[in-house]
DODODO-451119 format. One record per residue (C-alpha): x, z, y; residue number from 1; residue in three letters. Coordinates in pm, whole numbers, plus 32768, in hexadecimal, padded with zeros to 4 digits. Example, Ala and Ser with C-alpha at 12.3 -4.5 7.8 and 13.67 -1.06 7.14 Angstrom:
! DODODO-451119
84CE/830C/7E3E/1/ALA
8557/82CA/7F96/2/SER
***
This chain:
! DODODO-451119
AF0E/D6B3/6AE2/1/UNK
AFF7/D58D/6B1C/2/UNK
B010/D4F4/6C76/3/UNK
AF71/D3B5/6BF3/4/UNK
AE4A/D477/6B63/5/UNK
AE32/D539/6CA8/6/UNK
AE22/D3F3/6D6C/7/UNK
AD0F/D372/6C85/8/UNK
AC3F/D4AB/6CC2/9/UNK
AC79/D48D/6E39/10/UNK
AC1A/D31E/6E2E/11/UNK
AAD8/D371/6D74/12/UNK
AA8A/D480/6E72/13/UNK
AAC4/D396/6F97/14/UNK
A9E8/D28E/6EF1/15/UNK
A8D1/D38E/6EC5/16/UNK
A8EA/D3FC/7031/17/UNK
A8E8/D290/70A4/18/UNK
A7AE/D250/6FD8/19/UNK
A6FB/D37E/706A/20/UNK
A770/D32C/71CA/21/UNK
A6E7/D1C9/71B1/22/UNK
A58E/D260/7184/23/UNK
A598/D30F/72D6/24/UNK
A4DE/D26C/73FB/25/UNK
A610/D258/74E2/26/UNK
A6D0/D193/73DC/27/UNK
A5EE/D069/741A/28/UNK
A5F6/D074/7596/29/UNK
A6F8/CF5C/758F/30/UNK
A6EE/CE60/7476/31/UNK
A82E/CDE4/73D2/32/UNK
A841/CCAE/74AB/33/UNK
A81A/CD77/75EB/34/UNK
A925/CE6B/7577/35/UNK
AA11/CD49/7538/36/UNK
A9D2/CCC0/7694/37/UNK
AA13/CE15/772D/38/UNK
AB4A/CE3F/7656/39/UNK
ABC6/CCEA/76CC/40/UNK
AB9F/CD58/7835/41/UNK
AC64/CE95/77EB/42/UNK
AD75/CDC4/7747/43/UNK
AD83/CCE5/787C/44/UNK
ADB2/CE16/795B/45/UNK
AEBD/CE99/786C/46/UNK
AF7C/CD4E/7872/47/UNK
AF70/CD57/79EF/48/UNK
B009/CEB5/79E8/49/UNK
AEC5/CF3E/7A7E/50/UNK
AED3/D065/7990/51/UNK
ADE1/D13F/7A54/52/UNK
ACD2/D034/7A45/53/UNK
AD22/CFEC/78DA/54/UNK
AD0D/D160/7889/55/UNK
ABB2/D16E/7925/56/UNK
AB3E/D049/7851/57/UNK
ABD4/D0CD/770E/58/UNK
AB51/D229/7758/59/UNK
A9F2/D19A/776F/60/UNK
AA1C/D0E2/7627/61/UNK
AAAA/D216/757D/62/UNK
A981/D2DC/75FC/63/UNK
A889/D1EF/755B/64/UNK
A95A/D19D/7429/65/UNK
AA37/D2D0/73F3/66/UNK
AA82/D271/728C/67/UNK
AB0B/D11B/72EA/68/UNK
AC81/D15C/72D4/69/UNK
ACEC/D036/73AA/70/UNK
AC17/D0AD/74D1/71/UNK
ACA6/D20C/74BB/72/UNK
AE05/D17E/748D/73/UNK
ADE2/D0A0/75C0/74/UNK
AD69/D1C8/768B/75/UNK
AE8C/D29A/760A/76/UNK
AF8A/D18C/7664/77/UNK
AF04/D17E/77C7/78/UNK
AF20/D2F7/77E8/79/UNK
B083/D2E7/7762/80/UNK
B0E5/D1DA/785C/81/UNK
B03E/D29E/7974/82/UNK
B11F/D3C2/790B/83/UNK
AFF5/D49A/78AA/84/UNK
B0A6/D4FD/776F/85/UNK
AFCE/D628/7716/86/UNK
AE94/D551/7716/87/UNK
AF48/D43C/765B/88/UNK
AFB4/D52D/7548/89/UNK
AE4D/D59E/7517/90/UNK
ADD6/D438/74FD/91/UNK
AEEF/D3D6/740F/92/UNK
AE8F/D503/7338/93/UNK
AD31/D473/7320/94/UNK
ADC0/D327/72AE/95/UNK
AE93/D3DF/71AB/96/UNK
AD51/D467/7117/97/UNK
ACA9/D313/711E/98/UNK
ADD6/D260/7087/99/UNK
AE9A/D361/6FBD/100/UNK
AF88/D25F/6F26/101/UNK
AFEB/D1C9/7075/102/UNK
B136/D24D/7100/103/UNK
B10D/D1A7/7256/104/UNK
B034/D2B0/72FE/105/UNK
B118/D3BC/726F/106/UNK
B245/D309/7305/107/UNK
B19C/D2EE/7458/108/UNK
B141/D45F/744E/109/UNK
B2AE/D4B6/7406/110/UNK
B31C/D3E9/7535/111/UNK
B21F/D4A4/7609/112/UNK
B2A7/D5F2/7590/113/UNK
B406/D583/75F0/114/UNK
B385/D51B/7747/115/UNK
B2E6/D674/7773/116/UNK
B431/D71A/7719/117/UNK
B3AE/D7A0/75CD/118/UNK
B4D7/D72B/7500/119/UNK
B4A1/D80C/73D0/120/UNK
B339/D799/73AC/121/UNK
B3A3/D630/73DE/122/UNK
B4A9/D64B/72CA/123/UNK
B3AB/D6E3/71DE/124/UNK
B2B6/D5CA/722A/125/UNK
B3C7/D4C5/71F7/126/UNK
B405/D551/709D/127/UNK
B293/D517/7057/128/UNK
B2C0/D3AE/70C2/129/UNK
B3CC/D388/6FB8/130/UNK
B2E9/D41B/6EAD/131/UNK
B1C2/D33E/6F0D/132/UNK
B29A/D206/6F33/133/UNK
B332/D23E/6DDC/134/UNK
B436/D156/6D4D/135/UNK
B36B/D014/6D41/136/UNK
B391/CEF0/6E2C/137/UNK
B231/CF0F/6EBD/138/UNK
B297/D01A/6FB9/139/UNK
B40D/CFD5/6FC7/140/UNK
B407/CFA7/7141/141/UNK
B369/D0FC/7179/142/UNK
B45B/D1A1/7084/143/UNK
B587/D105/7138/144/UNK
B4FC/D16B/728A/145/UNK
B4CB/D2D2/7213/146/UNK
B629/D2D9/717D/147/UNK
B6B4/D25F/72C9/148/UNK
B601/D371/738B/149/UNK
B678/D478/7292/150/UNK
B7DF/D3FE/72AE/151/UNK
B7C4/D40B/7429/152/UNK
B730/D56B/741C/153/UNK
B850/D5E3/7342/154/UNK
B94D/D572/7446/155/UNK
B8B1/D643/7559/156/UNK
***
């Protein structure tokens, strides 16, 4: 199965899980507008470098909307900035499942592995960034960032 076909199957699977999740009672505890207001508050905390408070907000959102990639991503970024790299990697892995064609969470996970001193794992993950980013211009920034990290890793 080609990587593009694999991504299509993953995308269909994620869509099916999202549909089933929306039917659960907790999914409607906060409506979309309330979630956006809560997300805005988390973003305000994040911009103020209040990452602990922002993490609490994004954690709540991710609890109620675990298939909303931007909530999980925001929570992961807070954990990364709070230097809780092991938690951040787990959250970024969730985002990788939710958005299989997005190299950004893969890149962030690689940076976390470097920060934890797991250089071999980080290099392997960076190579995945290159595969996901491909040769197109859409993810050129992520590809260049990964190439830079790989070049730096080779020097050490």
